[in-house]
C-alpha positions in Angstrom: 111.0 59.8 203.6 110.0 63.0 201.8 110.5 65.0 204.9 114.0 63.6 205.3 114.9 64.5 201.7 113.6 68.0 202.1 115.7 68.6 205.2 118.9 67.3 203.5 118.3 69.4 200.5 118.0 72.5 202.6 121.3 71.7 204.3 123.1 71.1 201.0 121.6 74.3 199.5 123.1 76.3 202.3 126.5 74.8 201.6 126.3 75.6 197.9 125.1 79.2 198.6 128.1 79.6 200.9 130.6 78.7 198.2 128.8 81.0 195.7 128.5 83.9 198.2 132.2 83.7 199.0 133.2 84.3 195.4 130.5 86.9 194.9 131.3 88.9 198.1 135.1 88.9 197.4 134.8 91.0 194.2 132.2 93.5 195.6 133.3 97.0 196.3 132.2 98.6 199.6 129.1 100.2 198.2 127.8 97.0 196.6 128.7 95.0 199.7 126.7 97.3 202.0 123.7 97.0 199.7 124.1 93.2 199.8 124.2 93.3 203.6 121.3 95.7 203.9 119.2 93.2 201.8 120.3 90.5 204.2 119.2 92.5 207.3 115.8 93.0 205.7 115.3 89.2 205.3 116.9 88.2 208.6 115.3 90.1 211.6 118.1 89.1 213.9 120.8 90.9 211.8 121.6 94.6 211.7 124.2 96.6 209.7 125.6 99.4 211.8 128.3 101.9 210.9 131.9 100.6 211.3 135.3 102.2 212.0 138.5 102.0 210.1 140.9 99.1 210.8 144.7 99.0 210.6 145.8 96.0 208.5 149.6 96.7 208.6 150.3 93.8 210.9 148.5 91.1 208.9 150.6 88.1 208.1 150.2 86.0 204.9 148.0 82.9 205.4 147.0 80.0 203.4 144.0 81.2 202.6 134.2 97.6 187.9 136.7 99.9 187.1 135.8 98.7 183.6 132.6 99.8 181.9 132.1 96.7 179.9 133.0 93.0 179.8 135.5 93.3 177.0 137.7 95.9 178.8 137.6 93.8 182.0 138.7 90.7 180.2 141.5 92.5 178.2 142.8 93.9 181.4 143.2 90.4 182.8 144.9 89.2 179.7 147.4 92.1 180.0 148.2 91.3 183.6 148.2 87.5 183.4 149.6 86.3 180.1 153.0 87.0 178.5 153.2 88.9 175.2 153.2 85.8 172.9 151.2 84.9 169.9 148.7 82.9 172.0 147.7 86.0 173.9 146.8 87.7 170.6 144.5 84.7 169.9 142.8 85.1 173.3 142.3 88.8 172.6 140.7 87.9 169.3 138.4 85.5 170.9 137.3 88.2 173.4 136.1 90.2 170.4 133.8 87.3 169.5 131.9 87.2 172.8 128.3 88.4 173.0 127.1 90.6 175.9 126.3 87.6 178.0 129.9 86.3 177.7 129.2 83.4 175.4 131.6 82.8 172.5 130.0 83.2 169.1 132.6 82.1 166.6 133.0 79.8 163.6 135.9 77.7 164.7 137.2 76.7 161.3 137.0 80.2 159.9 138.6 81.7 163.0 141.5 79.2 162.9 142.1 80.0 159.2 142.0 83.8 159.8 144.4 83.6 162.8 146.8 81.2 161.0 146.7 78.7 163.9 145.9 75.1 164.3 143.2 73.4 166.4 145.5 72.7 169.3 146.4 76.4 169.6 142.7 77.3 169.3 141.8 75.0 172.2 144.8 76.3 174.3 143.6 79.9 173.7 140.0 78.9 174.6 141.2 77.3 177.8 143.0 80.6 178.8 139.9 82.6 178.0 137.7 80.3 180.1 140.0 80.7 183.0 139.3 84.4 183.3 136.7 86.1 185.5 133.7 86.1 185.5 133.4 82.3 185.7 131.7 80.8 182.7 132.9 83.4 180.2 133.9 82.0 176.9 131.5 79.0 176.9 130.2 78.2 173.4 127.0 76.6 174.7 124.9 76.8 177.8 126.3 73.4 178.8 129.9 74.6 178.4 129.2 77.8 180.4 127.9 75.6 183.3 130.9 73.2 183.0 133.4 76.1 183.2 131.7 77.5 186.3 131.9 74.0 187.9 135.6 73.7 187.2 136.3 77.1 188.7 134.3 76.6 191.8 136.5 75.7 194.8 135.9 72.3 196.3 133.2 71.5 193.7 131.9 67.9 194.1 133.1 65.8 191.1 129.5 64.7 190.6 128.6 68.2 189.4 131.1 68.1 186.6 130.1 64.5 185.8 126.4 65.4 185.5 127.1 68.5 183.3 129.6 66.7 181.1 128.1 63.3 180.6 124.5 63.5 181.7 123.4 66.9 180.7 120.4 65.8 178.7 119.1 63.6 181.4 119.6 66.4 183.9 117.5 68.8 181.8 114.7 66.3 181.6 115.0 65.5 185.3 115.7 61.9 184.7 117.0 61.3 188.2 116.8 57.5 188.1 119.1 57.2 185.1 121.6 59.6 186.5 121.7 57.7 189.8 122.0 54.4 188.1 124.9 55.4 185.8 126.9 57.5 188.3 126.3 55.3 191.4 125.5 58.5 193.3 123.2 58.6 196.3 120.0 60.7 196.3 121.7 63.0 198.9 124.7 63.5 196.6 122.5 64.2 193.6 120.5 66.8 195.6 123.7 68.5 196.6 124.9 68.6 193.0 121.5 69.9 191.7 121.5 72.7 194.3 125.0 73.8 193.2 124.2 73.7 189.5 121.1 75.8 190.3 123.4 78.5 191.7 125.3 78.9 188.4 124.4 81.6 185.8 123.6 81.2 182.2 124.7 84.8 181.5 128.3 85.2 183.0 128.8 88.6 181.3 125.4 90.1 182.3 126.8 92.0 185.3 128.5 94.5 183.0 126.7 97.5 181.6 127.9 100.2 179.2 125.9 103.1 180.4 125.6 102.5 184.2 127.0 105.3 186.3 129.5 104.0 188.8 130.5 105.8 192.0 134.1 105.3 193.2 134.4 105.0 196.9 137.9 103.8 198.1 137.8 100.8 200.3 141.5 101.1 201.1 143.5 104.0 202.5 147.2 104.5 203.0 149.0 107.3 204.8 152.6 108.1 205.8 153.3 107.1 209.4 156.5 107.5 211.4 158.9 107.2 208.4 156.8 104.5 206.8 153.1 104.0 206.0 149.9 102.5 207.4 147.3 100.7 205.4 143.6 100.7 206.4 140.4 99.3 205.2 137.9 102.2 205.3 134.3 102.1 206.7 133.1 101.5 203.1 135.5 98.6 202.8 134.4 96.7 205.8 130.7 97.1 206.7 129.9 95.1 209.8 127.1 92.7 210.9 125.6 92.7 214.4 123.5 89.8 215.7 120.6 90.7 218.0 121.5 88.3 220.9 119.0 89.6 223.3 116.0 89.0 221.0 117.5 85.6 220.0 117.8 84.5 223.6 114.3 85.7 224.4 112.7 83.8 221.5 114.7 80.7 222.4 112.9 80.4 225.7 109.7 79.5 223.9 109.0 75.9 223.3 107.7 76.1 219.7 109.6 73.5 217.6 109.1 75.3 214.3 110.3 78.6 215.9 113.4 76.9 217.2 114.2 75.6 213.7 113.6 79.0 212.2 115.9 80.7 214.7 118.6 78.1 214.1 118.5 78.9 210.4 118.7 82.6 211.0 121.7 82.2 213.3 123.5 79.9 210.9 123.0 82.4 208.1 124.5 85.1 210.2 127.6 83.0 211.1 128.0 81.9 207.5 128.0 85.5 206.1 130.2 86.6 209.0 132.9 84.1 208.0 132.7 85.1 204.4 133.1 88.8 205.3 136.2 87.9 207.4 137.8 86.0 204.6 137.1 89.0 202.2 138.6 91.4 204.7 141.7 89.2 205.3 142.3 88.7 201.6 141.9 92.4 200.6 144.0 93.4 203.5 146.9 91.1 202.6 146.8 92.0 198.9 146.6 95.8 199.7 149.5 95.6 202.2 151.7 93.8 199.7 150.9 96.0 196.7 151.4 99.2 198.7 154.7 97.9 200.0 156.0 97.5 196.5 154.4 100.8 195.1 154.8 103.1 198.1 157.5 105.3 196.4 155.0 106.0 193.6 152.0 106.4 195.9 154.0 108.8 198.2 155.1 110.8 195.1 158.7 109.9 195.6 158.9 108.7 192.0 156.8 109.2 189.0 156.3 105.6 187.8 155.2 102.3 189.4 157.6 99.5 190.1 157.3 96.2 188.2 154.6 94.1 189.9 152.7 91.2 188.2 149.5 89.6 189.4 151.4 86.4 189.7 153.9 88.0 192.1 151.1 89.3 194.4 149.4 85.9 194.4 152.6 84.1 195.3 153.3 86.6 198.1 149.9 86.3 199.8 149.5 82.5 199.2 146.5 82.8 197.0 145.6 81.9 193.4 145.8 84.5 190.6 142.0 84.4 190.1 141.5 85.1 193.9 143.8 88.1 193.8 142.1 89.3 190.6 138.7 89.1 192.3 140.0 90.9 195.3 141.3 93.8 193.2 138.3 94.1 191.0 136.6 97.5 191.4 138.8 98.3 194.5 140.2 101.8 194.9 142.9 103.1 197.2 143.0 106.6 198.8 146.7 107.5 198.8 148.9 110.7 198.9 148.8 110.6 195.1 145.0 110.6 195.1 142.3 108.0 194.7 143.6 105.3 192.3 142.3 101.9 191.1 144.3 99.1 192.7 144.7 97.4 189.3 146.6 100.5 188.1 149.4 99.6 190.5 150.1 96.3 188.6 152.2 96.0 185.5 151.5 93.8 182.6 153.8 91.0 181.6 156.7 92.1 179.5 159.4 90.3 177.6 162.3 92.5 178.6 163.4 95.2 181.0 163.4 97.7 178.1 159.7 97.0 177.4 158.8 97.3 181.0 160.6 100.6 181.2 158.8 101.9 178.1 155.4 100.9 179.6 156.2 102.8 182.8 157.3 105.8 180.9 154.2 105.8 178.8 151.8 105.4 181.8 153.7 108.1 183.7 153.3 110.4 180.6 149.6 109.8 180.3 148.9 110.3 184.0 151.0 113.5 184.0 149.1 115.0 181.0 145.7 114.1 182.5 146.6 115.5 185.9 147.6 118.8 184.3 144.6 119.2 182.0 141.8 121.7 182.5 139.0 119.9 184.4 136.5 122.0 182.4 138.0 120.9 179.1 139.6 117.4 179.5 141.7 116.1 176.7 140.6 113.4 174.2 142.7 110.3 173.7 143.9 111.8 170.4 145.1 115.0 172.0 146.9 113.0 174.7 148.6 111.1 171.9 149.6 114.4 170.3 151.0 115.7 173.6 153.0 112.5 174.1 154.4 112.8 170.5 155.7 116.3 171.4 157.6 114.6 174.3 159.1 112.1 171.8 156.7 109.3 172.5 154.9 108.3 169.3 151.7 106.4 170.1 148.3 105.7 168.5 145.1 107.0 169.9 143.7 103.5 170.6 146.9 102.6 172.5 146.3 105.6 174.7 142.8 104.4 175.3 144.1 100.9 176.2 146.6 102.1 178.7 144.2 104.7 180.1 141.8 101.8 180.8 144.5 99.7 182.5 145.4 102.7 184.7 141.7 103.2 185.6 141.6 106.7 184.1 138.1 107.6 182.9 137.4 108.9 179.4 137.1 112.5 178.4 133.4 112.6 179.0 133.6 111.2 182.5 136.6 113.4 183.5 134.7 116.7 182.8 133.8 118.6 185.9 
């Protein structure tokens, strides 16, 4: 009986790891992905990570399938791209300022409601929007809520996981399995699966962001003019490959040791699981890149000085994915284009309430980029000096607004631009 439970738990744990890995791998840049795969090859003797070649993704068809130095900039970027400029968005932005470095919300609800001049319904609506952002779990007010948010955002999460975290959290912490099974009518197997999934959640959703960590920008995507049009590629950095050592596997399979056969089966299943995850990542990034480039090619090819209107929602609809999936696919992704190496997120526009507002945003971003491109690399301009230069062009803007748009466009600060 104990042996049977142990085997089932191992199978369910593999399933939960697959779901977690799929979300984790999607938002990795090429450098982080290669490190992840190298670690895998160290633990799996049948897997190797060789060099790979570029791939043309121009013929991909839609299926059904950190640029930012800290958590706060990353969340504010998502708010700019996903939510319209209405009072509720301002409340979400205010909530972001009350997050600690782990992503937990530290706020006195009554005082916050009074300061913002809103009611409790509006507060809860804003909190729901905050908790729908990436990374999963951000905006939770307690550890329990952090875990519940992650469960709700996990694709195909078994209902028992949310049931345990919502209604049986105390029993779960004290490992009161009997009471949980009795009150939920769940089987032991279902409980073990739920427990494994919960064990894969994090108590610190914002811990992956650091203020002082040096980041190296290696483009995973490349676009070049081609026969009157363009071609989009995933670079070697963007698609590291896995190779399975079939010869060694076949040789070891000839031996009759039962434990060895089980071990080899686990290694092979791990390889195939990660291979499928990599393919999904490649397909998703390829589709998203192809669509974004199609809309922004005049800008990328220097035919016009501003980007066209393109919302995160539009990209998600075009490629048949959710906004959160597209957001993860674009996170920390750079594209090597005729205009230079740019963050993919800089090719999206924020929601606007009118064509005039959208035009003003484009004009402002074009102005900032032009000034930065023309500055002395040895003496880069501060945000205040950029604001002063814009004012001479008839665009009056505050220093902190320059900093906000610079962050949205993926332009580093003065210190990081100095060569």
